[in-house]
DRENVOBA-290545 format. One line per 8 residues: number of its first residue (from 1); their letters; for each residue x, y, z of C-alpha. Coordinates in pm, whole numbers, plus 50000, padded with zeros to 5 digits. Last residue first. Layout:
N
NUM> a> X,Y,Z  ...
// end
This chain:
78
78> npfdrqkk> 34333,26301,61442  34522,26064,61671  34674,26209,61990  34900,25952,62154  34997,25770,61834  35033,26089,61631  35239,26250,61906  35460,25940,61940
70> inkikdpt> 35519,25930,61563  35613,26299,61571  35864,26243,61852  36015,25951,61658  36068,26168,61349  36196,26454,61563  36490,26242,61681  36510,26197,62061
62> vdngepdv> 36770,26435,62201  36606,26492,62542  36865,26674,62750  37005,26507,63063  37364,26628,63027  37483,26282,62918  37234,26288,62625  36881,26145,62658
54> ikvheitd> 36710,25931,62395  36351,25831,62461  36243,25501,62308  35875,25407,62279  35857,25430,61899  36168,25215,61867  36018,24935,62075  35685,24945,61893
46> rmttrftd> 35861,24927,61555  36075,24635,61675  35772,24442,61801  35579,24501,61479  35879,24405,61265  35940,24085,61463  35575,23980,61446  35562,24038,61070
38> lyekrlat> 35893,23852,61029  35768,23549,61225  35436,23539,61039  35620,23555,60706  35855,23277,60820  35558,23062,60920  35388,23116,60584  35707,23034,60392
30> rekaeaet> 35766,22722,60602  35409,22604,60541  35451,22660,60166  35777,22463,60170  35607,22189,60371  35335,22158,60109  35597,22142,59832  35786,21868,60012
22> ltgekakk> 36120,21924,60186  36367,21636,60160  36673,21825,60040  36870,21791,60365  36892,22169,60388  36514,22185,60340  36463,21937,60625  36671,22154,60854
14> slaniral> 36466,22457,60754  36144,22264,60817  36261,22164,61164  36370,22520,61244  36037,22665,61133  35856,22396,61335  36060,22477,61646  35972,22844,61607
6> kqkslm> 35605,22751,61571  35613,22531,61882  35796,22795,62084  35515,23036,62012  35577,23343,61803  35615,23675,61979
// end
């Protein structure tokens, strides 16, 4: 997860961009911070999905095979 300071900086730069006072250096900084944020989000989301186990009301494991295969590869690499 991104630090609170970085999130606050992204928000400040976005506000400044809406006002039309963003410099080129600040635009590059904002782009880099947004990329870092998205990379962190995607990694966290991927990890969350890969650790999910889906169980139907009868107690049967109905986790999709794709996720089961990813778990097997993660737990037992070649």
